[in-house]
N, C-alpha and C positions, 0 to 999 in steps of 0.2 A: 369673477367678473369685475372689471375695473370701472372707474367712474365715467369714463368717456362712453363705453358701450352701454352703461346703464342710462346715461342721458339720451343716447340715440334710441334706445328701446322705449323710454318714456315718451320721447318726441314722436316716434312713429305711432305709438298707441294713441296719443292725443290727436295726431293728424288723421288717423283712420276713424276716430270716434269723436270728432269735434262737436257733433250735435248733442252727445251725452253731456259734454261740459256745459253747453248752453242750457240744456234742460235742467240739470242739477243746480246750476248757478241760479236760475230763476226760482227754483223751488226753495233753495236756501235763503234767497233774498226775501221771499214771501214769508217763510216761517220766522226768519230773523226779525222781520218787521212786526210780527205778531207778539213777540216776546216783550212783556212790559218792561220798559226802560225807566224804572223808578229808582230814586235815591235810596229807598229803604231796602232794596234788594240788589246790592251791587253785583252779586254773582249772576243774576239774571241779566243785568245790564251787560256784563262781560260776555256772556253766552250770546246774547242778541247781537252785540257788536261783532263778535267773531263770525257768526252766521252771515251777517250782512257783508262783511269784508270778504269772507271766503266765497260767497255767492257771486259778488261782483267780480272777483278775480277769475273764477271759473267761467263766467259769462264772457269776460274780455278775452280769455285764452281761446275759448270756443269760437268766438267771432273772428279772432285773428287768424285761426286756421281756416275758417270758412272763407275769409277774404283772400287768403293765400291760395286756396283751392280754385278761386275764381280768377286768379292771375293778378290780383290787386295787392297793394301794400298792406301788411298787417296793421298799419296805423289806422286803417278804416275801422278797426274794431272799437276805436274810441267813440264812435257814434253810438255804441251801446250805452254810454253814459247819459245819452239824451233821452232816456226813457223809451217808451213804446215807439215813438216817432223814429228814433234812431234805429231801433230793431227793424222796423218796417223798411227803412231805407236800405239797411244791410241785407235783408232777406230778398229785396227786389233788385239787388245789385247783379247786373249781368256780367257774363264772362268778358274779360278784357280781350279784344281781338289781338291775335298774334301778328307781329310785324314780319315783313319779309315775303308773305304770300298773299296773293289776292285770289280768292276763290279756291276751289278744290276741296277735298275732304281733309279731315284731320289725321288720317291714318298715315299719311306721308307719301302718297302717290306723287310721282313726278312726271 
């Protein structure tokens, strides 16, 4: 398996399961915030920082695929950095209307 096919496989897996990225990202951020970030315990500080960073990255990836599934730009996922308010905006994001057709169903009837 070459690198290109591996990237496609990972991309399709993330696209099909974007909600898992969001959920695990939120969980990692919560637990990463609970880790005490004290100067006397540098290993715990590193673990907490890695959990927060990984959780944020997973959340952004998940919301990017969510926005893409709604027909929007993946840049909309940056709203996830605006805490819960950004998440609410992203979740309530409606599907972007397709141009070129007015009315009819989405199956492709002509």
